[in-house]
C-alpha positions in Angstrom: 127.3 -9.9 112.1 125.1 -7.2 112.8 125.7 -3.8 111.6 123.5 -0.1 111.6 122.1 0.1 108.4 123.7 2.5 106.0 127.2 2.0 107.7 130.2 -0.2 106.2 133.2 -1.6 108.2 136.5 0.0 107.5 139.9 -1.0 108.4 139.9 0.9 111.4 136.8 2.9 111.5 133.1 3.0 110.6 131.9 5.3 107.5 128.7 5.9 105.6 127.9 3.9 103.0 127.4 5.9 99.8 124.9 3.7 98.3 122.3 4.5 100.9 120.3 7.6 101.1 121.0 9.5 104.5 118.3 11.2 106.5 118.0 15.0 106.6 118.1 16.5 110.1 115.1 18.2 111.0 116.9 21.7 111.8 118.6 21.6 108.5 115.6 21.1 106.1 113.7 23.8 108.2 116.8 26.1 107.7 116.3 25.2 103.8 112.1 25.9 103.9 113.3 29.1 105.5 115.9 30.4 103.5 113.4 29.4 100.1 110.4 31.6 102.1 113.0 34.2 102.8 114.1 34.4 99.1 110.3 33.9 97.8 109.3 37.1 100.0 112.4 39.3 98.9 111.4 38.5 95.0 107.6 39.6 95.6 109.2 42.4 97.2 111.1 43.2 94.2 108.4 42.7 91.7 106.6 45.5 92.6 109.2 47.9 91.7 108.6 47.5 88.1 105.0 48.8 88.7 106.0 51.6 90.4 108.4 53.0 87.4 105.4 52.4 84.9 103.3 54.4 87.3 106.2 57.1 87.2 106.6 57.1 83.6 102.8 57.1 82.9 102.8 60.1 84.9 105.9 61.6 83.2 104.0 61.1 79.9 101.4 63.8 80.6 104.0 66.7 80.9 106.3 65.2 78.1 102.8 64.6 75.8 102.1 68.6 75.8 106.0 69.6 75.8 106.6 67.4 72.5 103.3 67.6 70.7 101.3 70.3 72.4 98.0 69.1 71.2 95.7 66.1 72.0 94.7 64.2 69.1 91.3 62.1 68.9 89.7 63.3 65.2 91.5 60.5 63.3 90.3 57.7 65.9 86.8 58.9 66.0 86.6 59.2 62.3 87.5 55.6 61.6 84.3 54.7 64.0 82.1 56.7 62.1 83.0 55.6 58.9 82.0 52.1 59.8 79.8 52.1 62.9 77.8 55.6 61.5 78.6 57.1 65.0 81.3 57.2 67.4 80.8 53.8 69.5 80.8 55.9 72.8 77.6 57.4 71.7 76.0 54.1 70.4 76.5 52.6 73.9 75.5 55.6 75.5 72.2 54.5 74.6 72.1 51.4 76.3 73.5 52.1 79.6 71.3 50.8 82.4 71.7 50.7 86.1 73.3 47.3 86.2 76.0 47.7 83.0 77.1 50.7 85.1 78.0 48.8 88.0 79.2 45.8 86.6 81.9 47.5 83.9 82.6 50.0 86.5 84.1 47.5 88.8 85.7 45.8 85.9 87.3 48.7 85.1 88.2 49.9 89.0 90.0 46.7 89.7 92.9 47.2 87.1 95.8 47.0 88.0 95.0 45.7 91.8 94.0 41.9 90.0 97.3 42.0 87.7 99.5 42.8 90.7 97.9 40.5 92.9 98.3 37.9 90.5 102.2 38.9 89.7 102.4 37.9 93.3 100.7 34.7 93.3 103.0 33.7 90.3 106.2 34.1 92.4 105.5 31.3 94.6 103.8 29.0 91.8 106.0 29.4 88.9 108.9 31.8 89.1 110.0 31.1 85.4 106.4 32.4 84.6 106.7 35.4 87.1 109.7 36.5 85.5 107.6 36.4 82.1 104.9 38.2 83.1 107.0 41.1 84.5 109.1 41.4 81.4 105.7 41.4 79.1 104.6 43.9 81.4 107.5 46.1 81.2 107.8 45.7 77.4 104.1 46.7 77.3 104.5 49.6 79.8 107.4 51.0 77.4 105.9 50.9 74.4 102.5 52.6 76.1 104.5 55.3 77.6 106.3 56.4 74.6 102.9 56.4 72.6 101.2 58.6 75.1 104.2 60.9 75.2 104.5 61.1 71.3 100.9 60.9 70.3 98.7 61.7 73.3 95.2 60.6 72.6 92.2 62.2 74.6 89.4 59.3 75.3 85.8 59.6 74.1 84.6 61.1 77.5 86.7 64.0 77.1 87.0 64.4 72.7 83.1 63.7 72.4 80.7 66.2 72.9 77.6 65.2 75.0 79.2 61.9 76.0 80.3 61.3 79.8 81.2 58.2 81.8 78.6 56.5 83.6 78.7 56.6 88.0 81.7 54.2 89.2 80.8 53.4 92.4 84.4 51.4 93.4 86.0 54.8 92.2 83.7 57.2 94.6 84.4 54.5 97.2 88.0 54.7 96.7 88.2 58.5 96.3 85.7 59.0 99.5 88.4 56.8 101.4 91.5 58.6 100.2 89.9 61.9 100.2 90.8 63.5 97.1 89.8 62.8 93.9 91.6 60.1 91.0 92.9 62.2 88.3 92.6 60.2 85.3 95.1 60.3 82.6 93.7 62.4 79.6 96.2 61.6 77.0 96.5 58.1 77.2 93.7 56.4 75.2 95.1 54.3 72.6 96.9 51.8 73.5 94.6 50.4 76.1 96.5 49.2 78.8 93.4 47.7 80.6 93.0 45.4 77.4 96.8 44.8 77.4 97.4 43.9 80.8 94.3 41.7 80.4 95.4 40.0 77.5 99.1 39.6 79.1 97.0 38.2 82.3 94.8 35.9 80.0 98.3 34.4 78.5 100.1 33.5 81.7 97.1 32.4 83.6 96.9 29.4 80.6 100.1 29.1 80.8 100.2 28.4 84.8 96.7 26.5 84.8 96.1 25.0 81.0 92.6 27.1 80.9 91.8 29.2 78.1 88.4 30.2 78.6 88.6 32.0 81.7 91.2 34.4 80.5 89.5 34.7 77.6 86.3 35.9 78.9 88.1 38.3 81.3 89.8 40.0 78.2 86.5 40.2 76.5 84.7 41.5 79.6 87.7 44.2 80.0 87.4 45.3 76.4 83.8 45.7 76.6 83.9 47.7 79.8 86.5 50.1 78.3 84.3 50.8 75.5 81.1 51.0 77.6 82.5 53.4 79.8 83.4 55.6 77.3 87.2 55.2 78.4 88.4 53.6 75.0 87.8 54.2 71.0 87.5 50.4 69.2 91.0 51.2 67.8 92.3 51.5 71.9 91.3 48.0 72.1 92.3 46.6 69.3 95.5 48.1 69.7 95.9 47.1 73.4 95.0 44.0 72.7 97.7 43.3 69.7 100.5 44.7 72.1 99.5 42.3 74.7 100.1 39.5 72.4 103.4 40.8 70.8 104.6 41.7 74.8 103.9 37.9 75.9 105.9 36.3 73.2 108.8 39.0 74.0 108.6 38.4 77.7 108.2 34.4 77.8 111.0 34.1 75.1 113.5 36.3 77.3 112.0 34.2 80.8 112.0 30.7 79.8 115.0 28.4 80.0 116.3 27.0 76.7 115.2 23.5 77.9 111.7 24.4 78.4 109.2 24.1 75.7 107.1 27.0 74.2 
């Protein structure tokens, strides 16, 4: 006797056979997709909060640095470079400046932290666990950096070393012309280099999501060179920034990953 697929005859009625998958209505499927997209959008919006908090922290570190310490340090970092290189690295690199390197390093330095923010938004849609790890790593690194900026404020080479200046930054000049005001750099934020730290965090999570290590490593090297070439950081700053990035990645990933997910 014929009967509809997925139904079983009962004594007085016809019921669904639990052994046969039942189709999900189009309306229910669309509702689930809409809820998922709405939840992702909320996560994307809230993920910006740590960046705003960090920015406020960096700004507060300026006034805290002068209130707590009262002086800006730089001589120990300059002395290290003189001991091993003969001259501060910013002085050595200034001899080899040219228009092409000015443009390339200026753009690389200026895209911080926009590329990092865009990557964090991408991870929300690609892998929510990695997104949480990235934000946890960023929060860890920013907390440490802000404390160092406040307790041990260090002037960058272009401020501390006589005769050394930053090369022209066309992208920064364009942004300032659009804003109608000068972008004021933090004169106390040499060590650690958050440019290098965030590039390291980016490289780690890019490797996690793509399985490729070379592009991220190349970006860290390029960012490190750009910070040195533009006289914004000392060599010690770059090393400290990369080490802080690696430690923050370890902390952030352990906080975010489920116990069932392998390292």
